[in-house]
C-alpha positions as CSV (number, residue, x, y, z in Angstrom):
1,M,55.2,-40.6,0.8
2,P,51.8,-42.3,2.1
3,V,49.3,-41.3,-0.4
4,E,47.0,-40.6,2.9
5,E,49.5,-37.5,3.2
6,F,47.9,-35.8,0.3
7,V,44.6,-35.6,1.6
8,K,43.7,-33.6,4.3
9,V,40.7,-33.7,6.5
10,E,38.9,-31.4,8.9
11,R,35.6,-30.6,10.2
12,V,33.9,-27.4,10.2
13,G,30.6,-28.0,12.3
14,R,28.3,-30.5,10.3
15,A,30.3,-30.1,7.2
16,A,33.7,-31.7,6.6
17,R,36.3,-30.2,4.4
18,I,39.1,-32.9,2.3
19,T,41.7,-31.0,0.6
20,I,43.9,-32.6,-2.4
21,D,47.6,-31.5,-1.0
22,H,49.9,-33.2,-3.5
23,P,52.3,-30.4,-4.5
24,P,53.8,-29.0,-7.0
25,M,50.3,-28.9,-9.2
26,N,48.1,-31.2,-7.3
27,T,47.9,-34.0,-9.6
28,V,45.6,-36.9,-9.1
29,S,46.4,-40.5,-9.2
30,S,44.4,-43.3,-8.7
31,G,45.5,-43.8,-5.2
32,I,44.6,-40.4,-4.3
33,L,41.1,-41.2,-5.9
34,Q,40.7,-44.1,-3.7
35,E,41.9,-42.5,-0.6
36,L,39.4,-39.4,-1.3
37,A,36.7,-42.4,-1.9
38,K,37.5,-43.8,1.5
39,V,37.3,-40.4,3.8
40,V,33.9,-39.6,1.7
41,T,32.6,-43.6,2.4
42,K,33.6,-43.2,6.3
43,Y,31.5,-40.5,6.4
44,E,28.4,-42.0,4.8
45,G,28.0,-43.7,8.2
46,D,28.3,-40.3,10.1
47,N,24.9,-38.7,10.8
48,A,26.7,-35.7,12.2
49,V,28.3,-34.8,8.8
50,R,25.8,-33.6,6.1
51,A,27.8,-32.3,3.3
52,I,31.3,-32.1,2.4
53,L,33.8,-29.7,0.9
54,L,36.5,-30.8,-1.7
55,D,39.2,-28.4,-2.9
56,S,42.9,-28.6,-3.2
57,A,46.2,-26.8,-1.4
58,N,47.5,-23.2,-2.4
59,Q,44.6,-22.5,-4.4
60,K,46.0,-24.8,-7.6
61,P,43.2,-26.7,-9.1
62,P,43.7,-30.4,-9.1
63,Y,45.4,-30.4,-12.5
64,A,45.8,-33.9,-14.2
65,A,46.7,-37.4,-13.8
66,D,49.7,-38.0,-11.9
67,G,52.4,-38.8,-14.6
68,A,55.2,-40.7,-12.4
69,A,52.5,-42.8,-10.6
70,L,51.4,-44.0,-14.4
71,L,54.8,-44.6,-15.4
72,A,56.1,-46.2,-12.4
73,N,54.4,-49.3,-13.7
74,S,53.7,-49.0,-17.3
75,S,52.4,-52.6,-17.5
76,W,49.1,-53.8,-19.2
77,E,48.0,-55.3,-15.9
78,A,49.0,-52.2,-14.0
79,E,47.5,-49.9,-16.9
80,F,44.3,-51.9,-16.1
81,E,44.1,-51.7,-12.2
82,M,45.0,-48.0,-12.6
83,V,41.8,-47.5,-14.4
84,R,39.1,-49.8,-12.7
85,E,40.0,-48.6,-9.4
86,G,39.8,-45.0,-10.5
87,Q,36.8,-45.9,-12.0
88,R,35.6,-47.6,-8.8
89,A,37.0,-44.4,-6.5
90,L,35.2,-41.7,-8.5
91,S,31.9,-44.0,-8.7
92,A,31.9,-44.0,-5.2
93,I,32.5,-40.2,-5.1
94,E,29.8,-39.8,-7.7
95,F,27.4,-41.9,-5.6
96,S,27.8,-40.7,-2.2
97,S,24.7,-39.6,-0.3
98,K,26.5,-36.7,1.1
99,P,26.7,-33.8,-0.9
100,I,29.9,-33.0,-2.3
101,V,30.7,-29.2,-3.3
102,M,33.7,-28.8,-5.2
103,A,36.2,-25.5,-4.9
104,I,38.0,-25.3,-8.2
105,Y,40.2,-22.2,-7.9
106,D,41.7,-20.2,-11.3
107,G,44.2,-22.5,-13.3
108,I,43.9,-25.4,-15.5
109,C,41.2,-28.3,-14.4
110,M,41.9,-31.0,-16.6
111,G,42.2,-34.9,-17.5
112,G,42.4,-36.8,-14.1
113,G,41.4,-33.5,-12.5
114,L,38.4,-32.8,-14.5
115,E,37.3,-36.4,-14.0
116,L,37.2,-35.5,-10.0
117,A,35.4,-32.9,-10.4
118,L,32.6,-33.8,-12.5
119,S,32.4,-36.7,-10.3
120,C,31.4,-34.0,-7.5
121,H,27.7,-32.9,-6.8
122,I,28.0,-28.9,-6.9
123,R,30.9,-26.9,-8.4
124,V,32.2,-23.5,-8.0
125,A,34.9,-22.4,-10.2
126,G,37.0,-19.0,-10.4
127,K,36.4,-16.9,-13.3
128,G,40.1,-18.2,-14.2
129,T,39.6,-21.5,-14.3
130,I,40.0,-23.8,-17.7
131,F,38.7,-27.1,-18.4
132,A,40.5,-29.6,-20.7
133,V,40.2,-33.2,-21.6
134,P,43.9,-33.8,-23.2
135,E,43.8,-37.1,-23.3
136,A,42.7,-38.2,-27.2
137,P,45.8,-36.0,-28.4
138,A,48.1,-37.5,-26.7
139,G,47.1,-41.0,-27.9
140,A,44.7,-41.8,-25.2
141,M,41.0,-41.6,-23.9
142,P,39.2,-40.5,-20.7
143,G,39.7,-43.8,-18.6
144,W,37.5,-42.7,-15.4
145,G,34.3,-42.7,-16.6
146,N,34.7,-38.8,-18.1
147,T,33.2,-40.3,-21.6
148,Q,29.8,-40.4,-19.7
149,R,30.1,-37.4,-17.3
150,L,31.2,-35.1,-20.3
151,V,28.1,-36.0,-22.2
152,Q,25.8,-35.8,-18.6
153,Y,27.4,-31.7,-18.3
154,F,28.0,-30.4,-21.1
155,G,25.9,-32.3,-23.8
156,R,27.1,-34.5,-26.4
157,G,28.2,-32.0,-28.5
158,K,30.3,-30.0,-26.6
159,A,31.8,-33.4,-25.0
160,L,32.8,-35.0,-28.2
161,E,34.3,-31.9,-29.6
162,L,36.2,-31.5,-25.8
163,A,37.1,-35.5,-26.2
164,L,38.4,-35.4,-29.5
165,T,40.0,-32.2,-29.8
166,G,41.7,-31.7,-26.8
167,C,40.1,-28.0,-26.8
168,Q,39.8,-25.7,-23.8
169,I,36.6,-24.1,-22.4
170,N,36.3,-21.5,-19.7
171,A,34.4,-21.3,-16.3
172,A,32.0,-19.2,-18.2
173,E,31.4,-21.1,-20.8
174,A,31.5,-24.1,-18.6
175,H,28.4,-22.7,-16.4
176,A,26.5,-21.7,-19.6
177,L,26.7,-25.5,-20.4
178,G,25.7,-26.2,-17.1
179,A,28.8,-27.5,-16.3
180,V,29.9,-25.6,-13.6
181,N,27.1,-24.2,-10.9
182,H,28.9,-21.0,-10.1
183,V,31.8,-18.6,-11.4
184,V,33.3,-16.2,-8.8
185,G,36.4,-14.2,-8.6
186,G,39.9,-16.2,-7.6
187,P,39.7,-14.8,-4.1
188,E,36.0,-15.7,-3.9
189,V,35.9,-19.6,-4.6
190,L,36.5,-21.2,-1.3
191,F,33.7,-18.7,0.5
192,K,31.2,-19.4,-2.4
193,A,31.8,-23.2,-1.9
194,R,32.1,-23.1,1.9
195,Q,28.9,-21.4,1.9
196,I,27.1,-23.8,-0.3
197,A,28.4,-26.9,1.8
198,E,27.3,-25.2,5.2
199,G,24.0,-24.1,4.0
200,I,23.3,-27.7,3.0
201,A,24.7,-29.0,6.4
202,R,22.2,-26.7,8.1
203,I,19.4,-28.9,6.4
204,R,17.9,-32.0,8.4
205,T,20.4,-35.1,7.8
206,K,17.0,-37.2,6.7
207,S,16.2,-34.3,3.8
208,V,19.6,-34.4,2.4
209,T,19.7,-38.4,2.4
210,G,16.5,-38.7,0.9
211,I,17.1,-35.8,-2.1
212,M,20.4,-37.5,-2.7
213,T,19.1,-40.9,-2.8
214,A,16.1,-40.4,-5.2
215,M,18.3,-37.9,-7.5
216,H,20.9,-40.7,-7.9
217,V,18.3,-43.6,-8.9
218,P,18.4,-42.9,-12.2
219,Y,22.0,-41.8,-13.3
220,P,24.0,-45.1,-12.2
221,H,21.9,-47.2,-14.5
222,A,22.0,-44.7,-17.4
223,I,26.1,-44.6,-17.4
224,A,27.1,-48.0,-16.4
225,E,27.0,-49.7,-19.8
226,G,29.0,-46.5,-20.6
227,K,31.8,-46.7,-18.0
228,V,32.5,-50.2,-18.6
229,A,32.7,-49.4,-22.5
230,D,35.0,-46.6,-21.3
231,L,37.4,-49.0,-19.6
232,V,37.3,-51.9,-22.4
233,R,38.1,-48.9,-25.0
234,Y,41.0,-47.3,-22.6
235,M,42.6,-50.9,-22.3
236,E,42.3,-51.7,-25.9
237,I,44.4,-48.8,-26.8
238,Y,47.4,-50.6,-24.7
239,D,46.5,-54.2,-25.3
240,P,49.7,-55.9,-26.9
241,K,47.5,-58.4,-28.8
242,L,45.7,-54.9,-30.6
243,S,48.6,-52.5,-30.9
244,P,51.4,-52.4,-33.5
245,P,54.5,-53.9,-32.4
246,Q,56.3,-50.0,-32.2
247,S,53.4,-48.8,-29.7
248,R,53.4,-51.7,-27.1
249,R,54.3,-50.4,-24.0
250,S,54.8,-53.9,-22.4
251,S,55.3,-57.7,-23.8
252,S,52.6,-58.6,-21.1
253,S,49.4,-59.3,-22.1
254,A,46.1,-60.1,-21.0
255,P,43.2,-61.5,-23.0
256,S,41.0,-59.4,-24.3
257,S,37.8,-61.6,-24.5
258,S,37.6,-61.4,-20.6
259,L,38.1,-57.9,-20.4
260,T,34.6,-56.9,-20.8
261,E,33.7,-59.3,-17.6
262,T,35.6,-57.9,-15.8
263,A,34.9,-54.3,-16.3
264,I,31.6,-55.3,-15.3
265,V,32.5,-55.0,-11.7
266,V,33.1,-51.4,-11.9
267,S,29.3,-50.8,-12.3
268,A,28.4,-53.2,-9.8
């Protein structure tokens, strides 16, 4: 099925609603992230849209990176493309001039789902929402920029604990640390997120754009170098020249010396 089928879009006045509909768990792939970024970028040039509401179908939060997509081609080159394009897509979302309010329903939002959530600007979570960073216990690491976002929103100490242990954190704890804006009862998540998005949509377009643009100024430069390191270190885990033979995922390889140079384009 074309990836476009997993991303539903509708307009509600001056707000747009984007829904991830990828059954059964609403897993996200690099392709889905690119489609989301394409939709967000389209609205960049639409002055009639002042805010975006992002949610997921059937009140299930975005779960994780799509395992099927990852296994479809496990070569080093495909892995690099997946991580690089995922980073690019999330950067387009993260630095959009349109405020993106995400409704995160009760359930587990982890891995790639959490990377997407932290790329949005305002987060509303259900009381039953759990967040986790499961990559390290699985032998990997966050690859779409979350080593930087975790520190930004959870603080360095908690970010390290989450990333290194894979432990879970509930919505109330995340709210106390500043990673979530609002925690409400499960049935109220969409209502609260829509209320915020529609409230922003009533603000003058130039005011919204001015605030978003000004607040973005210091942030991309602060995390750009970290995102490059994120990509480089992630790929070194799977570099056949650096891994022991029994852990190699592919017989193909790419020269590590050029990896950093290639990664720079992600932050451009």
